[in-house]
C-alpha positions in Angstrom: 40.9 -48.8 35.1 40.1 -51.4 32.9 37.2 -54.3 33.0 34.5 -52.3 33.6 32.0 -55.2 33.4 29.0 -54.5 35.7 27.2 -57.9 36.0 26.0 -60.0 39.2 29.0 -62.5 39.6 30.1 -61.9 36.2 33.2 -59.7 35.8 36.4 -60.2 36.3 38.0 -61.5 40.2 38.8 -57.3 40.8 35.1 -56.1 39.4 34.0 -59.1 41.4 35.2 -58.2 45.0 34.3 -54.8 44.5 30.8 -55.6 43.4 30.3 -57.8 46.4 31.7 -54.9 48.9 28.9 -53.0 47.2 26.3 -55.6 48.1 27.5 -56.1 51.1 26.8 -52.2 51.8 23.5 -52.0 50.2 21.7 -55.9 51.0 19.2 -55.1 48.6 21.6 -55.4 46.1 23.2 -58.7 47.6 19.6 -60.3 48.0 19.0 -59.9 44.4 22.8 -61.2 43.5 21.6 -64.3 45.8 18.4 -64.9 43.7 20.5 -65.2 40.7 23.1 -67.7 42.0 20.6 -69.4 43.1 19.0 -69.7 40.1 22.2 -71.0 38.5 24.0 -67.7 37.1 27.8 -68.8 35.5 30.7 -66.7 36.2 31.9 -65.4 33.1 34.4 -63.5 32.9 34.9 -60.1 30.9 37.9 -57.8 30.1 38.9 -55.4 28.9 36.2 -51.7 28.0 35.8 -50.1 24.8 38.6 -47.6 25.7 41.2 -50.6 25.2 39.6 -52.3 22.0 40.7 -51.8 18.6 37.5 -52.0 16.8 36.6 -49.8 13.8 32.9 -48.8 12.5 31.5 -49.5 9.4 28.2 -49.3 10.2 26.2 -47.1 7.3 24.7 -43.9 9.2 21.2 -42.7 9.8 20.1 -39.3 10.4 17.0 -39.7 13.1 16.0 -42.6 15.2 13.1 -43.4 17.9 12.1 -46.3 19.4 9.8 -46.5 23.2 10.3 -48.6 25.7 7.5 -50.9 27.3 6.1 -51.2 31.0 4.9 -54.2 32.4 1.8 -56.0 30.1 0.1 -57.7 33.5 -1.2 -54.0 34.1 -0.1 -53.9 37.7 2.4 -51.5 38.9 5.9 -53.4 39.6 8.9 -51.5 41.5 11.5 -51.0 39.0 13.8 -53.8 39.3 17.1 -53.5 41.6 20.1 -53.9 39.7 24.1 -53.3 40.8 25.7 -50.2 41.0 28.7 -51.5 40.0 32.2 -50.8 41.0 31.9 -47.5 40.2 28.9 -46.1 41.8 31.1 -43.0 43.3 28.6 -42.8 46.4 31.3 -43.9 48.6 30.1 -47.9 48.9 33.4 -48.0 46.9 35.7 -45.8 46.9 35.3 -41.8 46.4 32.2 -40.3 47.2 31.2 -37.6 44.6 27.5 -36.7 46.4 29.6 -35.2 49.1 31.3 -32.3 46.9 29.7 -28.8 46.6 27.8 -28.8 43.4 26.9 -32.3 42.3 23.2 -31.3 42.5 23.0 -30.0 38.9 21.4 -31.0 35.9 24.1 -30.3 33.6 26.5 -33.2 34.0 28.6 -32.8 30.8 31.3 -30.8 32.4 33.4 -31.6 35.9 33.2 -29.5 38.6 34.3 -28.4 42.1 37.9 -29.1 42.8 38.2 -31.5 39.4 40.0 -31.4 36.3 37.7 -29.5 34.9 37.2 -32.0 31.6 34.2 -32.0 29.6 32.3 -35.4 28.4 32.4 -35.0 23.9 29.4 -37.0 22.1 25.6 -36.7 20.8 23.4 -34.8 23.5 21.2 -36.7 25.4 18.5 -35.7 27.8 17.9 -38.1 30.0 14.4 -37.7 31.9 13.2 -39.6 34.8 9.2 -39.7 36.4 9.9 -41.5 40.1 6.1 -42.8 41.2 5.0 -44.9 43.6 4.5 -48.3 43.1 2.2 -48.9 45.6 -0.8 -46.2 44.3 -0.1 -48.2 41.3 1.8 -45.5 39.7 -0.2 -42.7 40.1 0.9 -40.7 42.6 4.7 -38.8 41.8 7.4 -39.0 44.6 7.8 -35.5 45.6 11.0 -34.4 46.6 12.9 -37.6 46.3 16.1 -37.2 44.9 18.1 -39.3 42.1 21.9 -39.9 42.0 22.1 -40.9 38.1 25.7 -41.7 36.3 27.5 -43.7 33.5 30.3 -43.8 31.1 31.9 -41.2 28.5 32.0 -41.6 24.8 35.2 -43.9 25.5 33.9 -46.1 27.4 35.0 -44.7 30.9 33.4 -43.6 34.2 34.9 -40.5 35.9 37.0 -41.0 38.6 37.5 -44.4 38.3 38.8 -45.1 34.5 42.5 -44.6 33.6 42.9 -41.0 32.6 39.7 -39.7 34.1 40.3 -40.3 37.6 40.5 -36.6 38.3 37.4 -36.3 36.8 34.3 -35.9 37.8 32.1 -35.4 34.9 28.7 -37.4 33.8 27.6 -38.1 37.0 24.9 -35.5 39.2 21.9 -35.3 41.5 18.6 -33.8 41.2 15.6 -33.7 43.5 12.1 -34.7 41.7 9.2 -31.9 41.6 5.9 -31.7 41.8 5.6 -34.3 38.8 8.0 -36.3 40.2 10.3 -36.2 37.6 14.8 -35.2 37.2 16.2 -34.2 34.6 19.7 -34.6 33.3 21.6 -32.6 30.1 24.4 -35.5 29.4 25.7 -37.2 26.1 24.8 -41.0 25.0 27.0 -43.2 26.3 29.1 -45.5 25.2 28.9 -49.3 24.6 31.9 -51.2 26.1 33.3 -54.6 26.6 30.9 -56.9 28.2 27.7 -54.3 28.7 24.8 -53.7 26.8 24.3 -49.7 26.4 23.4 -48.5 30.0 22.5 -45.4 32.4 23.0 -46.4 36.0 20.8 -44.2 38.8 20.0 -44.5 42.5 16.7 -43.5 44.0 16.8 -41.9 47.4 14.4 -40.7 50.0 15.0 -36.8 50.0 18.0 -34.8 48.5 19.5 -34.8 52.3 20.4 -38.3 51.9 21.0 -38.3 48.5 23.9 -35.8 49.6 25.0 -37.4 52.7 24.9 -41.2 50.6 22.7 -43.0 52.8 19.0 -44.3 52.8 19.3 -45.2 49.1 16.1 -47.1 48.4 16.2 -47.9 44.6 19.4 -49.1 42.3 18.9 -49.8 38.7 19.7 -49.5 35.3 17.9 -47.5 32.4 18.3 -49.8 29.1 18.2 -48.2 25.4 17.2 -49.7 22.4 19.6 -51.1 19.3 18.2 -48.8 16.5 19.2 -45.4 18.5 22.5 -47.2 19.3 23.3 -48.1 16.0 22.8 -44.8 14.6 24.4 -43.0 17.5 27.7 -45.2 17.1 27.9 -44.9 13.3 29.0 -41.0 14.4 32.6 -40.1 15.2 34.0 -40.9 18.5 32.1 -43.9 18.8 33.8 -46.3 16.6 34.7 -48.7 19.6 31.2 -48.8 20.7 30.2 -50.8 17.0 32.1 -54.1 17.6 31.0 -53.9 21.0 27.4 -53.6 20.6 27.2 -56.2 17.8 28.8 -59.0 20.4 25.7 -58.5 22.4 22.0 -58.3 23.1 19.4 -56.9 25.8 18.9 -61.0 26.1 22.4 -61.8 26.5 23.5 -59.2 28.7 24.1 -59.6 32.2 21.8 -57.4 33.6 18.9 -57.2 31.6 18.9 -60.9 30.4 16.2 -61.4 33.3 13.9 -58.8 31.9 14.2 -54.8 30.3 10.3 -54.6 29.9 10.9 -51.8 32.8 14.2 -50.2 32.0 14.0 -49.8 28.3 13.8 -45.9 27.8 11.8 -44.2 25.2 14.2 -42.8 23.4 13.7 -40.3 20.7 15.6 -37.8 18.4 18.1 -37.6 16.0 22.1 -37.3 15.9 22.2 -33.5 14.9 19.2 -32.7 17.3 20.3 -34.7 19.8 17.9 -37.8 21.9 15.5 -37.6 24.5 15.4 -40.7 26.9 12.2 -40.9 29.5 11.7 -43.8 32.1 8.9 -43.9 34.8 10.4 -45.5 37.8 8.1 -47.4 40.0 9.7 -47.3 44.0 
């Protein structure tokens, strides 16, 4: 499936209909979309995805990069911004529900599992750690025993379960229960930059593991963003050629999702192409 734009009413007609359906299932997203529409958000059709783009890479290659995200400057603990889950959540709100599959609770999400085609996503290694905290406590209290469902596109910009050629795969999707520090950690690969979206990772927070595997009681839905310098370094490597041109046409300030602010969603990202990267983010709920 092409046309993987995930904006609030900013993607093409088919994706817009998918997103509308998701919002009706998740009222909190509908409320956020209404706020954006009332603010005068325009419909900007986006077509294609990285897998359908013929761009080539001419960027220079660095060996390492580090960039840090920031938190709210007010000193208060604000809840993580709610964002659309997009048309490819795989949580049952738009077609297939991977959360009902045995094996979805896992930390290494690079390979498909269960009755899938058994493929593995290739790319620069990435370890993602989210720390879920109670916003009402001033971000002081970890949310122990909560659950996080996390998913993102592969090196070609495709989403397992949905995109043409990988509908039989379910890689780059997984659920983890938060530990006594409120943390979940996923082993993955650095996602591509496809047409119309800044490089990102989707995640949903649930009250507990039982809710997550039953695809009910989502408490928060948001997205994690990556710093540009890290993206530039990763996309200069083999396999990410199409991402170079796509990233060059975007900025965090013009992205459909992050243009209204991204301080709380910009992950602290460290590492190198050779050793892999780590991305960490605090998620107040």
